[in-house]
C-alpha positions in Angstrom: 26.5 2.2 -10.4 22.8 3.2 -9.9 20.1 0.1 -10.4 17.1 1.7 -9.5 14.5 1.4 -12.2 13.3 4.3 -14.6 9.7 4.1 -13.8 9.6 5.0 -10.4 7.8 8.6 -9.1 6.3 10.3 -6.3 2.8 9.4 -4.7 0.2 11.7 -4.2 0.1 12.4 -0.4 -3.6 11.2 0.0 -2.2 7.7 -1.2 0.6 7.7 1.0 -1.2 8.4 4.0 -3.8 5.5 3.4 -0.9 3.3 2.7 0.6 4.2 6.0 -2.8 4.1 7.9 -3.5 0.5 6.7 0.2 -1.0 7.4 -0.5 -0.7 11.0 -1.6 -3.4 12.9 -2.4 -6.9 12.4 -4.4 -7.8 8.8 -5.5 -11.4 7.9 -3.6 -12.6 4.9 -5.1 -14.0 1.3 -8.0 -11.5 1.1 -9.8 -12.1 4.1 -9.1 -8.7 5.8 -11.2 -5.8 6.7 -9.9 -3.7 3.6 -9.7 -6.8 1.0 -13.8 -7.2 1.5 -13.8 -3.2 1.0 -12.0 -3.4 -2.2 -13.6 -6.6 -3.9 
């Protein structure tokens, strides 16, 4: 049996690279991190 969702696909390489870059290191939780402040 294969229980994967039917709505998955690849992602643009730039998005993947940014996710990897921001996943490294330590960040404050609950919207108090540097990345969160640039998004809000």
